[in-house]
C-alpha positions as CSV (number, residue, x, y, z in Angstrom):
1,X,-117.5,-93.0,-37.0
2,X,-117.9,-92.4,-33.3
3,X,-121.6,-91.6,-33.6
4,X,-122.2,-94.6,-35.7
5,X,-120.5,-96.9,-33.2
6,X,-122.4,-95.3,-30.3
7,X,-125.7,-95.5,-32.1
8,X,-125.2,-99.2,-32.8
9,X,-125.3,-98.9,-36.5
10,X,-121.8,-99.9,-37.6
11,X,-121.3,-102.2,-34.6
12,X,-117.6,-102.4,-35.0
13,X,-116.5,-103.8,-31.7
14,X,-113.7,-102.2,-29.8
15,X,-111.6,-105.3,-30.0
16,X,-112.0,-105.4,-33.7
17,X,-111.0,-101.7,-33.9
18,X,-107.9,-102.3,-31.9
19,X,-107.0,-105.2,-34.2
20,X,-107.4,-103.0,-37.3
21,X,-105.2,-100.3,-35.8
22,X,-102.6,-102.9,-35.0
23,X,-102.9,-104.2,-38.6
24,X,-102.5,-100.7,-40.0
25,X,-99.4,-100.1,-37.9
26,X,-97.9,-103.3,-39.2
27,X,-98.7,-102.3,-42.8
28,X,-97.1,-98.9,-42.2
29,X,-94.0,-100.5,-40.8
30,X,-93.8,-103.0,-43.7
31,X,-94.5,-100.3,-46.3
32,X,-97.7,-101.8,-47.7
33,X,-99.2,-98.4,-48.5
34,X,-101.6,-99.8,-51.2
35,X,-103.2,-102.2,-48.7
36,X,-103.4,-99.3,-46.2
37,X,-105.3,-97.2,-48.7
38,X,-107.7,-100.0,-49.5
39,X,-108.3,-100.6,-45.7
40,X,-109.1,-96.8,-45.3
41,X,-111.4,-97.0,-48.3
42,X,-113.2,-100.1,-46.9
43,X,-113.4,-98.5,-43.5
44,X,-115.0,-95.3,-44.8
45,X,-118.6,-94.6,-43.8
46,X,-119.4,-93.5,-47.4
47,X,-118.3,-96.9,-48.7
48,X,-120.5,-98.7,-46.2
49,X,-123.5,-96.5,-47.1
50,X,-122.9,-97.1,-50.8
51,X,-122.8,-100.9,-50.4
52,X,-126.0,-100.6,-48.3
53,X,-127.7,-98.8,-51.2
54,X,-126.5,-101.5,-53.6
55,X,-127.8,-104.3,-51.4
56,X,-131.2,-102.5,-51.0
57,X,-131.5,-102.0,-54.7
58,X,-130.6,-105.6,-55.4
59,X,-133.2,-106.8,-52.9
60,X,-136.0,-104.6,-54.4
61,X,-135.1,-105.9,-57.9
62,X,-135.3,-109.5,-56.7
63,X,-139.0,-109.0,-55.7
64,X,-139.8,-107.2,-59.0
65,X,-138.1,-110.0,-60.9
66,X,-140.2,-112.7,-59.1
67,X,-143.3,-110.8,-59.9
68,X,-142.4,-110.4,-63.6
69,X,-141.5,-114.1,-63.8
70,X,-145.0,-115.0,-62.6
71,X,-146.5,-112.7,-65.2
72,X,-144.3,-114.3,-67.9
73,X,-142.6,-111.1,-68.9
74,X,-139.1,-110.6,-70.2
75,X,-136.4,-111.0,-67.5
76,X,-133.4,-110.0,-69.6
77,X,-132.7,-106.7,-67.8
78,X,-133.0,-108.4,-64.4
79,X,-130.5,-111.1,-65.4
80,X,-128.1,-108.3,-66.6
81,X,-128.5,-106.4,-63.3
82,X,-128.1,-109.6,-61.3
83,X,-124.8,-110.2,-63.0
84,X,-123.8,-106.6,-62.4
85,X,-124.7,-106.8,-58.7
86,X,-122.8,-110.1,-58.4
87,X,-119.7,-108.4,-60.0
88,X,-119.9,-105.6,-57.5
89,X,-120.0,-108.1,-54.6
90,X,-117.0,-109.9,-56.1
91,X,-115.1,-106.6,-56.3
92,X,-115.9,-105.9,-52.7
93,X,-114.8,-109.3,-51.5
94,X,-111.7,-109.0,-53.7
95,X,-110.8,-105.7,-52.1
96,X,-111.3,-107.1,-48.7
97,X,-109.1,-110.1,-49.5
98,X,-106.4,-107.9,-50.9
99,X,-106.4,-105.7,-47.9
100,X,-106.9,-108.2,-45.1
101,X,-105.8,-111.5,-46.6
102,X,-106.4,-114.3,-44.0
103,X,-107.7,-111.7,-41.6
104,X,-111.0,-111.8,-43.5
105,X,-112.0,-115.0,-41.7
106,X,-111.9,-113.1,-38.4
107,X,-115.0,-111.2,-39.4
108,X,-118.3,-113.1,-39.3
109,X,-119.9,-110.6,-41.7
110,X,-117.3,-111.2,-44.4
111,X,-117.8,-114.9,-44.0
112,X,-121.5,-114.4,-44.3
113,X,-121.0,-112.4,-47.5
114,X,-118.7,-115.1,-48.9
115,X,-121.4,-117.8,-48.3
116,X,-124.1,-115.7,-50.0
117,X,-121.9,-114.8,-53.0
118,X,-121.0,-118.5,-53.3
119,X,-124.7,-119.5,-53.3
120,X,-125.5,-116.8,-55.9
121,X,-122.7,-118.0,-58.1
122,X,-123.9,-121.5,-57.7
123,X,-127.5,-120.6,-58.8
124,X,-126.7,-118.0,-61.4
125,X,-123.5,-119.2,-63.1
126,X,-123.7,-123.0,-62.5
127,X,-127.3,-124.2,-61.9
128,X,-128.9,-121.8,-64.4
129,X,-126.8,-123.0,-67.3
130,X,-127.4,-126.7,-66.3
131,X,-131.2,-126.1,-66.2
132,X,-131.0,-124.4,-69.6
133,X,-129.0,-127.3,-71.1
134,X,-131.4,-129.9,-69.7
135,X,-134.4,-128.0,-71.1
136,X,-132.7,-127.9,-74.6
137,X,-131.8,-131.6,-74.3
138,X,-135.4,-132.7,-73.7
139,X,-136.8,-130.1,-76.1
140,X,-139.3,-128.7,-73.5
141,X,-139.8,-125.2,-72.3
142,X,-140.4,-126.5,-68.7
143,X,-138.0,-128.3,-66.6
144,X,-138.9,-132.0,-66.6
145,X,-137.0,-132.5,-63.4
146,X,-138.3,-130.6,-60.4
147,X,-135.1,-131.1,-58.5
148,X,-133.0,-128.8,-60.7
149,X,-135.7,-126.1,-60.7
150,X,-136.1,-126.3,-57.0
151,X,-132.4,-125.5,-56.5
152,X,-133.0,-122.1,-58.2
153,X,-134.9,-121.1,-55.1
154,X,-131.5,-120.6,-53.5
155,X,-131.3,-117.3,-55.4
156,X,-133.8,-115.9,-52.9
157,X,-131.1,-116.3,-50.2
158,X,-129.6,-113.1,-51.5
159,X,-132.3,-111.3,-49.5
160,X,-130.3,-112.2,-46.4
161,X,-127.9,-109.5,-47.4
162,X,-130.6,-107.0,-46.3
163,X,-129.4,-107.7,-42.7
164,X,-126.0,-106.3,-43.7
165,X,-127.5,-103.3,-45.4
166,X,-129.5,-102.6,-42.3
167,X,-126.3,-102.8,-40.2
168,X,-124.5,-100.3,-42.4
169,X,-127.1,-97.5,-42.5
170,X,-127.5,-95.2,-39.5
171,X,-131.2,-94.6,-40.0
172,X,-132.0,-98.3,-39.5
173,X,-130.6,-98.5,-36.0
174,X,-133.9,-99.8,-34.4
175,X,-134.5,-102.2,-37.2
176,X,-131.0,-103.6,-37.0
177,X,-131.4,-104.0,-33.2
178,X,-134.5,-106.1,-33.9
179,X,-132.7,-108.2,-36.6
180,X,-129.7,-108.7,-34.3
181,X,-132.0,-109.8,-31.5
182,X,-133.6,-112.3,-33.8
183,X,-130.2,-113.6,-34.8
184,X,-129.0,-113.8,-31.2
185,X,-132.1,-115.8,-30.3
186,X,-131.6,-118.3,-33.1
187,X,-130.3,-121.0,-30.7
188,X,-133.2,-120.4,-28.4
189,X,-135.7,-120.7,-31.2
190,X,-134.0,-123.9,-32.4
191,X,-134.1,-125.6,-29.0
192,X,-137.7,-124.3,-28.6
193,X,-138.7,-126.1,-31.8
194,X,-136.9,-129.3,-30.6
195,X,-138.7,-129.1,-27.3
196,X,-142.0,-128.4,-28.9
197,X,-141.6,-131.3,-31.3
198,X,-140.8,-133.6,-28.4
199,X,-143.8,-132.4,-26.5
200,X,-146.1,-132.8,-29.5
201,X,-144.7,-136.3,-30.0
202,X,-145.3,-137.3,-26.4
203,X,-148.9,-135.9,-26.3
204,X,-149.6,-137.3,-29.8
205,X,-148.7,-140.8,-28.5
206,X,-151.1,-140.2,-25.6
207,X,-153.8,-139.1,-28.0
208,X,-153.3,-142.2,-30.1
209,X,-153.7,-144.4,-27.0
210,X,-156.5,-142.5,-25.4
211,X,-158.5,-141.2,-28.4
212,X,-157.5,-143.0,-31.7
213,X,-157.6,-146.6,-30.5
214,X,-160.9,-146.5,-28.5
215,X,-163.0,-144.2,-30.8
216,X,-161.7,-144.6,-34.3
217,X,-163.9,-147.6,-35.1
218,X,-166.5,-147.1,-32.3
219,X,-170.2,-147.1,-32.4
220,X,-170.5,-143.3,-32.2
221,X,-170.4,-142.3,-35.8
222,X,-169.8,-138.6,-35.1
223,X,-167.0,-139.3,-32.6
224,X,-165.4,-141.8,-35.1
225,X,-165.5,-139.1,-37.8
226,X,-163.8,-136.6,-35.6
227,X,-161.1,-139.1,-34.6
228,X,-160.5,-140.1,-38.2
229,X,-160.2,-136.5,-39.2
230,X,-158.1,-135.1,-36.4
231,X,-156.4,-138.1,-34.7
232,X,-156.2,-140.9,-37.3
233,X,-152.4,-141.5,-36.7
234,X,-149.4,-140.1,-35.0
235,X,-148.5,-137.5,-37.6
236,X,-152.0,-136.0,-38.0
237,X,-152.3,-136.0,-34.2
238,X,-149.2,-133.9,-33.9
239,X,-150.6,-131.5,-36.5
240,X,-153.9,-131.3,-34.6
241,X,-152.1,-130.6,-31.3
242,X,-150.1,-127.9,-33.1
243,X,-153.4,-126.1,-33.6
244,X,-153.8,-126.2,-29.8
245,X,-150.4,-124.5,-29.4
246,X,-151.7,-121.5,-31.4
247,X,-155.3,-121.7,-30.2
248,X,-156.4,-122.1,-33.9
249,X,-160.1,-122.7,-33.6
250,X,-159.7,-125.7,-31.3
251,X,-163.2,-125.5,-29.8
252,X,-164.7,-127.4,-32.7
253,X,-162.2,-130.2,-31.9
254,X,-162.3,-130.7,-28.2
255,X,-166.0,-129.7,-27.5
256,X,-167.6,-132.7,-29.1
257,X,-165.0,-135.0,-27.6
258,X,-165.5,-133.6,-24.1
259,X,-169.2,-134.0,-24.4
260,X,-168.7,-137.7,-24.9
261,X,-165.7,-138.3,-22.6
262,X,-165.1,-135.5,-20.0
263,X,-162.0,-137.2,-18.8
264,X,-160.2,-136.1,-22.0
265,X,-160.3,-132.5,-20.5
266,X,-157.4,-133.5,-18.3
267,X,-155.3,-134.4,-21.4
268,X,-156.1,-131.2,-23.3
269,X,-155.7,-129.0,-20.2
270,X,-152.3,-130.5,-19.5
271,X,-151.2,-129.9,-23.1
272,X,-152.5,-126.3,-23.0
273,X,-150.9,-125.5,-19.7
274,X,-147.5,-127.1,-20.4
275,X,-147.0,-126.3,-24.1
276,X,-149.2,-123.4,-25.0
277,X,-148.8,-121.3,-21.9
278,X,-145.8,-122.4,-19.8
279,X,-143.4,-123.2,-22.6
280,X,-144.3,-120.1,-24.6
281,X,-143.9,-117.8,-21.6
282,X,-140.5,-119.5,-20.7
283,X,-139.3,-118.9,-24.3
284,X,-140.3,-115.3,-24.1
285,X,-138.5,-114.9,-20.8
286,X,-135.3,-116.5,-22.2
287,X,-135.4,-114.2,-25.3
288,X,-136.0,-111.1,-23.1
289,X,-133.1,-112.1,-20.8
290,X,-130.8,-112.6,-23.8
291,X,-131.9,-109.1,-25.2
292,X,-131.1,-107.5,-21.8
293,X,-127.7,-109.3,-21.7
294,X,-127.0,-108.1,-25.2
295,X,-127.9,-104.6,-24.2
296,X,-125.4,-104.7,-21.3
297,X,-122.7,-105.9,-23.7
298,X,-123.4,-103.1,-26.0
299,X,-123.0,-100.6,-23.2
300,X,-119.7,-102.1,-22.3
301,X,-118.6,-101.9,-25.9
302,X,-119.6,-98.2,-26.1
303,X,-117.6,-97.5,-22.9
304,X,-114.6,-99.3,-24.3
305,X,-114.9,-97.5,-27.6
306,X,-115.1,-94.1,-25.8
307,X,-111.9,-94.9,-23.9
308,X,-110.2,-95.8,-27.2
309,X,-111.5,-92.6,-28.8
310,X,-110.2,-90.5,-25.9
311,X,-106.8,-92.1,-26.2
312,X,-106.7,-91.4,-30.0
313,X,-107.5,-87.7,-29.4
314,X,-104.8,-87.2,-26.8
315,X,-101.9,-86.5,-29.3
316,X,-103.8,-83.9,-31.3
317,X,-105.0,-82.2,-28.1
318,X,-101.5,-82.2,-26.7
319,X,-100.2,-80.5,-29.9
320,X,-103.1,-78.0,-29.7
321,X,-102.2,-77.2,-26.0
322,X,-98.6,-76.5,-26.7
323,X,-99.6,-74.3,-29.6
324,X,-101.8,-72.2,-27.3
325,X,-99.3,-72.2,-24.4
326,X,-97.4,-69.0,-25.3
327,X,-95.1,-68.8,-22.2
328,X,-94.4,-72.5,-22.2
329,X,-95.0,-72.9,-18.5
330,X,-97.2,-76.0,-18.9
331,X,-100.4,-74.2,-18.0
332,X,-103.0,-72.5,-20.1
333,X,-104.8,-69.4,-18.9
334,X,-107.9,-67.7,-20.2
335,X,-105.8,-64.8,-21.6
336,X,-103.7,-67.3,-23.6
337,X,-106.8,-68.9,-24.8
338,X,-108.1,-65.5,-26.0
339,X,-104.9,-64.7,-27.8
340,X,-104.7,-68.0,-29.7
341,X,-105.7,-68.1,-33.4
342,X,-109.2,-68.0,-34.6
343,X,-108.9,-71.5,-36.2
344,X,-108.0,-73.0,-32.8
345,X,-110.8,-71.2,-31.1
346,X,-113.4,-72.2,-33.7
347,X,-112.2,-75.9,-33.5
348,X,-112.5,-75.9,-29.7
349,X,-115.8,-74.2,-29.8
350,X,-117.1,-76.7,-32.3
351,X,-115.8,-79.7,-30.4
352,X,-116.9,-78.4,-27.0
353,X,-120.2,-77.0,-28.2
354,X,-119.7,-74.0,-26.1
355,X,-121.3,-70.6,-26.6
356,X,-118.3,-68.5,-25.6
357,X,-114.6,-68.7,-24.7
358,X,-115.5,-68.0,-21.0
359,X,-117.9,-71.0,-20.9
360,X,-115.4,-73.2,-22.8
361,X,-112.6,-72.4,-20.3
362,X,-114.9,-72.9,-17.3
363,X,-115.9,-76.3,-18.7
364,X,-112.3,-77.6,-18.8
365,X,-111.1,-75.8,-15.7
366,X,-112.4,-78.4,-13.3
367,X,-110.7,-77.2,-10.1
368,X,-111.5,-73.6,-10.8
369,X,-107.9,-72.4,-10.3
370,X,-107.9,-70.2,-13.4
371,X,-105.2,-72.3,-15.0
372,X,-105.5,-75.5,-16.9
373,X,-102.7,-78.0,-17.0
374,X,-102.0,-80.2,-20.0
375,X,-103.6,-83.4,-18.5
376,X,-106.6,-81.4,-17.3
377,X,-107.0,-79.9,-20.8
378,X,-106.6,-83.1,-22.8
379,X,-108.8,-85.2,-20.5
380,X,-111.5,-82.5,-20.2
381,X,-111.7,-81.7,-24.0
382,X,-111.6,-85.4,-25.0
383,X,-114.3,-86.5,-22.6
384,X,-116.7,-83.6,-23.5
385,X,-116.1,-84.0,-27.2
386,X,-116.7,-87.8,-27.1
387,X,-119.6,-87.7,-24.7
388,X,-123.1,-88.4,-26.1
389,X,-124.7,-86.3,-23.5
390,X,-126.1,-82.8,-24.4
391,X,-123.8,-79.9,-23.7
392,X,-126.5,-78.4,-21.5
393,X,-126.2,-81.4,-19.2
394,X,-122.5,-81.0,-19.0
395,X,-123.0,-77.3,-18.1
396,X,-125.4,-78.3,-15.4
397,X,-122.9,-80.8,-14.1
398,X,-120.2,-78.1,-14.1
399,X,-122.5,-75.7,-12.2
400,X,-123.4,-78.4,-9.7
401,X,-119.7,-79.1,-9.3
402,X,-119.1,-75.4,-8.6
403,X,-122.0,-75.3,-6.2
404,X,-120.7,-78.4,-4.4
405,X,-117.3,-76.8,-4.1
406,X,-118.9,-73.7,-2.7
407,X,-121.0,-75.7,-0.2
408,X,-117.9,-77.6,0.8
409,X,-116.0,-74.4,1.4
410,X,-118.9,-73.0,3.4
411,X,-119.0,-76.2,5.4
412,X,-115.3,-75.9,6.1
413,X,-115.8,-72.3,7.2
414,X,-118.7,-73.3,9.5
415,X,-116.6,-76.1,10.9
416,X,-113.7,-73.7,11.5
417,X,-116.1,-71.2,13.2
418,X,-117.6,-73.9,15.3
419,X,-114.2,-75.1,16.4
420,X,-113.2,-71.5,17.2
421,X,-116.4,-70.9,19.1
422,X,-115.9,-74.1,21.0
423,X,-112.4,-73.0,21.9
424,X,-113.6,-69.6,23.0
425,X,-116.3,-71.1,25.1
426,X,-113.7,-73.3,26.8
427,X,-111.5,-70.3,27.5
428,X,-114.4,-68.3,28.9
429,X,-115.3,-71.3,31.1
430,X,-111.7,-71.5,32.4
431,X,-111.6,-67.7,33.0
432,X,-114.9,-67.9,34.9
433,X,-113.6,-70.7,37.0
434,X,-110.4,-68.7,37.7
435,X,-112.4,-65.6,38.7
436,X,-114.6,-67.8,40.9
437,X,-111.6,-69.2,42.6
438,X,-110.2,-65.6,43.1
439,X,-113.6,-64.4,44.5
440,X,-113.7,-67.3,46.9
441,X,-110.2,-66.6,48.0
442,X,-111.0,-62.9,48.5
443,X,-114.1,-63.7,50.4
444,X,-112.2,-66.1,52.6
445,X,-109.6,-63.5,53.2
446,X,-112.2,-60.9,54.0
447,X,-114.0,-63.3,56.3
448,X,-110.7,-63.9,58.1
449,X,-110.1,-60.2,58.4
450,X,-113.6,-59.7,59.8
451,X,-113.1,-62.4,62.3
452,X,-109.8,-60.8,63.3
453,X,-111.5,-57.5,63.7
454,X,-114.2,-59.1,65.7
455,X,-111.7,-60.6,68.0
456,X,-110.0,-57.3,68.4
457,X,-113.3,-55.6,69.2
458,X,-114.0,-58.3,71.8
459,X,-110.6,-57.7,73.4
460,X,-111.1,-54.0,73.3
461,X,-114.6,-54.3,74.8
462,X,-113.3,-56.4,77.6
463,X,-110.5,-53.9,78.2
464,X,-112.9,-51.1,78.4
465,X,-115.2,-52.9,80.7
466,X,-112.3,-53.7,82.9
467,X,-111.3,-50.0,82.9
468,X,-114.9,-48.9,83.6
469,X,-115.0,-51.2,86.6
470,X,-111.8,-49.7,87.8
471,X,-113.1,-46.1,87.3
472,X,-116.3,-47.0,89.1
473,X,-114.3,-48.5,91.9
474,X,-112.2,-45.4,92.0
475,X,-115.3,-43.2,92.1
476,X,-116.8,-45.2,94.8
477,X,-113.6,-45.0,96.8
478,X,-113.5,-41.2,96.3
479,X,-117.2,-41.0,97.5
480,X,-116.4,-42.9,100.6
481,X,-113.4,-40.7,101.4
482,X,-115.5,-37.5,101.0
483,X,-118.2,-38.9,103.4
484,X,-115.5,-39.5,106.0
485,X,-114.1,-36.1,105.6
486,X,-117.5,-34.5,106.1
């Protein structure tokens, strides 16, 4: 069911799924178990596939029946099969009405099926007998009134059920996207037709005034023949201009006219530029824009469906977690995962698409703590199991997450070492400044001591000089005394 919704094949919108779940809860509360079983049966993918096969078979038989009718062959078997298919459609609608009651009218597809079945009933069980009665009344094999026979063409509308068959089958995803794009652009196509008819009408009026009136009964026989063939009146002029829209061999129309009146080139050029080129490109742009917007809406629906799927998986995962948590401490270790039963291991390995228990545990152990809490387990398993990404991509993301954590840890270590280095450099700078101040103080003290010693030496020198002078004076006095004695 999940893959079908993600692939765009079942296209059951998330809002519709929530409504169905609420309806099932109401039926369970009221005790309507039969309707619940019918809803589960109708919501089964096998039932959708079976109805798709029935619709495809019916569509193929419609084409074969038409071919046999043209060849005049017996159509009894096709009439029987047509009634059988109609009975199957009736049973399907009856089951849906029994299960959903008035809720049937909330689904556009069910209303679409109702309209088609009503048309088939009208043509097969109402109009066909009327046509047969009229033929018997007039006693002719052919229908004398074309109106009644024309209504039998409504039987071909059964082919529109092919759109529903394409919607139901997974292998027709791309084809269904094209059909849905065509259905979504129906309003654009309608207004394009309205605008084109308006443009054709305006230019046809111009052609009547500029081409039909002057040249229809003119002297130029060839020009008059062209005008009477392609522009005799307003209706034919619109059909002729429609050939210009699709560039359908228009050279043979405008070339003789332009040779006789070159001014008509302005009229044809304006029509080609406005309608054939500008309008068609604008319509293409509008359709592409609508397809892009529809694609965005589909992505939003897928995301919403994944969220709802994750929520629906939480109860089962919670029960699985408590079953594996042996010590009941609210955390799951790798040893407890190894000791759990083989059935639980196989189920986890299948849902997680892991190759080993170690890899499985690493995938759900987001923070790498070696222990997985209940929220971490439920969210991790549900996201991986509901993801449409390959498991290899999830492994790469896990490895990248581990590498980013390691790089972040290394960055924190480098930042811490940088801060420690900066702190050490500042301490060294302060120590150097302190040692410099001590050296300067010691030098100043030594300089003061040297100056003090110098002063002392100077004083001592002066004292010695003074003593030497006194000794010399004493010697001189003693010399003088010795001369006098002699």
